[in-house]
C-alpha positions in Angstrom: 257.7 36.6 9.6 254.0 36.4 8.4 251.3 37.8 11.2 249.4 34.9 12.9 246.0 34.4 11.8 243.6 35.6 14.1 241.3 32.6 16.0 238.1 32.1 14.1 235.8 33.4 17.0 237.5 36.9 16.9 236.5 37.5 13.4 232.8 35.7 14.2 230.3 38.0 12.3 227.5 37.1 15.0 229.6 37.8 17.7 230.9 41.3 16.2 227.0 42.3 15.7 226.5 41.2 19.4 229.3 43.1 20.4 228.6 46.3 18.4 225.1 46.0 18.2 224.8 45.9 22.3 227.0 48.5 22.7 225.5 50.8 20.0 221.6 49.9 21.9 223.0 50.3 25.6 225.7 53.0 25.3 224.1 55.4 22.6 226.9 55.4 20.2 228.5 53.1 17.8 231.4 50.9 19.2 233.7 51.7 15.7 233.3 53.9 12.8 231.6 52.2 9.7 234.9 51.5 8.1 236.2 49.6 10.7 235.3 45.7 11.0 235.9 42.8 13.4 239.4 42.0 12.2 240.4 45.8 12.9 238.9 45.5 16.8 240.6 42.5 17.1 244.0 43.1 15.5 244.4 47.2 15.4 242.0 48.9 17.7 244.4 51.1 20.0 241.9 50.3 23.0 241.4 46.9 24.9 238.2 45.0 24.7 237.2 42.0 26.7 233.8 40.1 27.2 233.0 37.2 29.4 230.1 34.6 29.6 227.1 34.2 31.7 228.2 31.7 33.5 228.1 31.7 37.4 231.9 32.2 37.2 232.3 34.3 34.0 235.0 33.1 31.6 236.5 35.6 29.1 235.1 34.8 25.7 236.9 37.9 23.6 239.9 39.5 24.2 241.2 41.5 21.2 245.2 41.8 20.9 245.6 44.9 22.8 243.8 43.4 25.9 245.7 40.2 25.2 249.2 42.5 25.5 248.1 44.5 28.7 246.9 41.4 30.4 250.0 39.2 28.8 248.0 36.1 27.6 247.5 34.9 24.3 244.3 34.2 23.0 244.4 30.3 23.8 245.0 30.8 27.3 243.0 34.1 27.8 239.5 32.4 26.7 240.1 29.6 29.5 240.1 32.3 32.5 237.7 33.3 34.9 237.0 37.0 34.5 237.2 37.6 38.2 241.0 36.6 37.9 241.7 39.8 35.9 241.9 41.4 39.5 243.7 40.4 42.8 241.6 38.8 45.3 241.6 42.2 47.5 240.3 44.0 44.4 237.6 41.5 43.3 234.9 42.8 45.6 235.1 46.0 44.2 235.0 44.6 40.8 231.9 42.4 41.6 230.0 45.5 42.6 231.2 46.9 39.3 229.5 44.2 37.3 226.2 44.1 39.8 226.1 47.8 38.6 226.1 47.0 35.1 224.1 44.4 35.4 221.4 46.8 36.9 221.9 49.9 35.0 223.1 48.4 31.4 226.3 50.1 31.3 228.9 52.4 33.2 231.5 54.6 31.8 234.7 56.4 33.0 235.6 53.2 34.8 239.2 52.8 36.5 240.3 49.8 38.1 243.3 47.9 39.4 244.2 45.0 37.3 246.7 42.0 37.2 248.6 40.7 34.3 249.7 37.0 33.9 253.0 38.0 35.4 251.8 39.8 38.6 252.3 42.8 36.9 249.5 45.7 38.4 248.0 48.1 36.4 245.4 50.7 36.2 242.4 50.5 33.5 241.4 54.0 33.2 238.5 55.4 30.4 236.7 52.0 31.1 233.3 51.4 29.8 231.2 48.3 30.9 228.4 47.3 29.4 225.7 44.5 29.3 226.0 42.1 26.1 222.1 41.8 25.0 221.2 40.3 21.7 218.3 42.0 19.6 215.8 40.3 21.8 217.1 41.8 24.9 218.2 38.1 25.9 221.6 38.6 28.3 224.9 36.9 26.5 227.3 38.4 29.0 229.3 41.6 29.6 231.7 43.4 27.8 234.7 46.1 28.6 236.4 48.5 26.7 239.2 50.6 28.1 241.5 53.3 26.5 244.5 53.7 28.7 246.3 51.7 31.5 249.1 53.0 33.6 251.4 50.4 35.6 251.5 50.8 39.3 
């Protein structure tokens, strides 16, 4: 069986530069090692990376394969979902406070939050870093999150 070809946007060099550049500028360290690229981040990274838009009700615009496995959505479905639906109703206020803090401070690290997968499975995301996606001119392009571990509830 031949592995599926990643969606074109997942490998888009402009988006990869936005994601990795904003992480470096905001968090102060590189997102990836110099030998790693957009294809590695999408297909092989052992940590989850997601990003959402700047819309009033932000929609996911990126989710690597690790995030897709955690949330149980494929790419085509993931990028249509409002990011608020990654948390259950009672946890959405906490999630919004997190996003507001990120917008104010630029990033937060060591985040832990309860999330829900497509199947209804609940899990904790842990070791999280959430940061503002800002381009080289400082224009806000969304927010992104990375988490290194997750535990089913």
